C-alpha positions in Angstrom: 25.1 3.7 10.4 21.8 5.5 9.8 21.2 9.1 10.7 19.0 9.5 13.7 16.1 12.0 13.4 13.9 13.1 16.3 10.8 13.5 14.1 9.5 12.1 10.9 10.2 14.4 7.9 7.3 16.5 6.7 6.5 16.4 3.0 4.4 18.7 0.9 0.8 17.8 1.3 -0.8 17.1 -2.1 -4.1 18.7 -3.0 -6.1 15.5 -2.9 -5.1 15.0 0.7 -6.2 18.5 1.7 -9.6 17.8 0.0 -9.9 14.4 1.7 -9.3 16.0 5.1 -12.5 18.0 4.9 -14.7 14.9 4.3 -12.6 11.7 4.9 -13.8 8.7 3.0 -12.0 5.5 2.3 -13.1 3.5 -0.8 -12.9 -0.3 -0.6 -13.7 -2.0 -3.8 -12.7 -4.7 -6.3 -13.0 -8.4 -5.3 -15.4 -7.7 -2.4 -19.0 -8.5 -1.7 -19.8 -4.9 -0.8 -18.2 -1.8 -2.5 -17.9 0.7 0.4 -17.1 4.3 1.2 -15.9 4.0 4.8 -16.0 7.0 7.2 -14.0 7.6 10.4 -17.1 6.6 12.4 -17.2 3.3 10.6 -13.5 2.7 11.5 -13.9 3.8 15.0 -16.4 0.9 15.6 -13.4 -1.5 15.0 -11.0 -2.6 17.7 -7.8 -0.5 17.9 -4.3 -1.9 17.6 -0.9 -0.3 18.3 2.6 -0.8 16.8 5.8 0.6 18.3 9.1 0.4 16.5 11.9 2.5 15.0 10.8 4.0 11.7 13.6 3.1 9.3 14.0 4.6 5.8 16.1 3.0 3.1 17.5 6.5 2.4 19.7 6.0 5.5 17.8 7.6 8.4 15.7 6.4 11.3 13.3 7.9 13.8 13.4 5.9 17.0 10.4 4.4 18.7 7.4 5.7 16.9 4.0 4.5 18.2 1.3 4.1 15.6 -2.3 3.3 16.5 -5.2 2.5 14.3 -7.1 -0.4 12.8 -5.8 -3.8 11.6 -6.1 -3.8 7.8 -7.6 -7.2 8.0 -10.5 -5.8 10.1 -11.0 -2.8 7.7 -11.1 -5.2 4.7 -13.6 -7.4 6.5 -16.2 -4.5 6.4 -16.4 -5.1 2.6 -16.3 -8.9 2.8 -13.4 -9.8 0.5 -14.1 -12.6 -1.9 -12.1 -15.8 -1.3 -10.2 -15.4 -4.6 -8.9 -11.9 -3.6 -5.2 -12.3 -3.4 -3.7 -8.9 -3.8 -4.3 -5.5 -2.2 -3.7 -2.2 -3.9 -3.4 0.7 -1.4 -3.8 4.1 -3.1 -3.4 7.7 -2.2 -4.0 10.0 -5.2 -1.8 8.8 -8.0 0.4 6.7 -5.7 -0.4 2.9 -5.5 1.4 0.0 -3.9 0.6 -3.6 -4.3 0.8 -6.1 -1.4 -0.1 -9.7 -1.0 -3.4 -10.2 0.9 -1.6 -12.0 3.7 0.1 -8.8 4.7 -3.3 -7.5 5.9 -2.8 -9.7 9.0 0.0 -7.5 10.3 -0.6 -4.1 8.6 -2.4 -1.2 10.3 -4.4 1.7 8.9 -3.3 4.3 11.4 -4.9 7.5 12.5 -2.7 8.4 15.5 1.0 8.8 15.9 2.7 8.9 19.3 -0.6 9.2 21.1 -1.8 12.2 19.1 -4.2 12.5 16.0 -2.1 11.8 12.9 -1.2 15.2 11.4 -2.0 15.9 7.8 1.8 16.4 7.1 2.3 12.8 8.2 -0.5 11.2 6.3 -3.9 12.0 7.9 -6.6 10.9 7.8 -5.1 7.4 7.4 -1.6 6.1 6.9 -0.7 2.5 6.2 2.0 0.9 8.4 3.3 -2.5 7.4 5.7 -3.8 10.1 9.1 -5.0 8.9 8.5 -3.6 5.4 10.2 -0.9 3.4 9.2 2.7 4.3 7.7 3.0 0.8 4.8 0.8 2.0 4.0 3.4 4.6 1.4 5.1 2.3 0.3 8.5 3.5 -3.2 9.9 2.8 -4.7 6.5 2.0 -8.0 7.1 0.1 -8.7 3.7 -1.5 -8.1 0.0 -1.1 -8.7 -2.3 -4.1 -8.7 -6.0 -3.7 -7.7 -8.0 -6.8 -7.7 -11.7 -7.8 -4.2 -11.2 -9.4 -1.7 -8.5 -9.4 -1.8 -6.0 -12.3 0.5 -3.1 -12.8 -0.9 0.2 -11.5 0.5 3.6 -12.3 2.5 5.3 -9.5 
């Protein structure tokens, strides 16, 4: 039985995230027609989506009914016009990178709010990836880049 927490844990905020907070920019590059540096204003022009569910961690704890709001990853990627052969998405924050199949973009959100409030820096601001029904390790905090690839390659973590 998982341990129930009332709030998400707060982790130490890395230096790159503090720097990003002062001038938030999201790099989208790789197998795209347009390499971009996206700003909050660019994202705010996109439709918003919500996702509400228990946040479950494989370490044995859960935070019930968290409501995330932001932008469908698919819509964010569309800004850069992914090439048809792009099959893999690398989502990065500083030195941390995860690899996801491009099909995941249909359900994933790039979130900037949590429970109706702006996403706090301690929980991943300016943007945090939420992938429904995935391991909590895919919930990348402090997202600063998205790289589309034609095939998966190992990235340092």
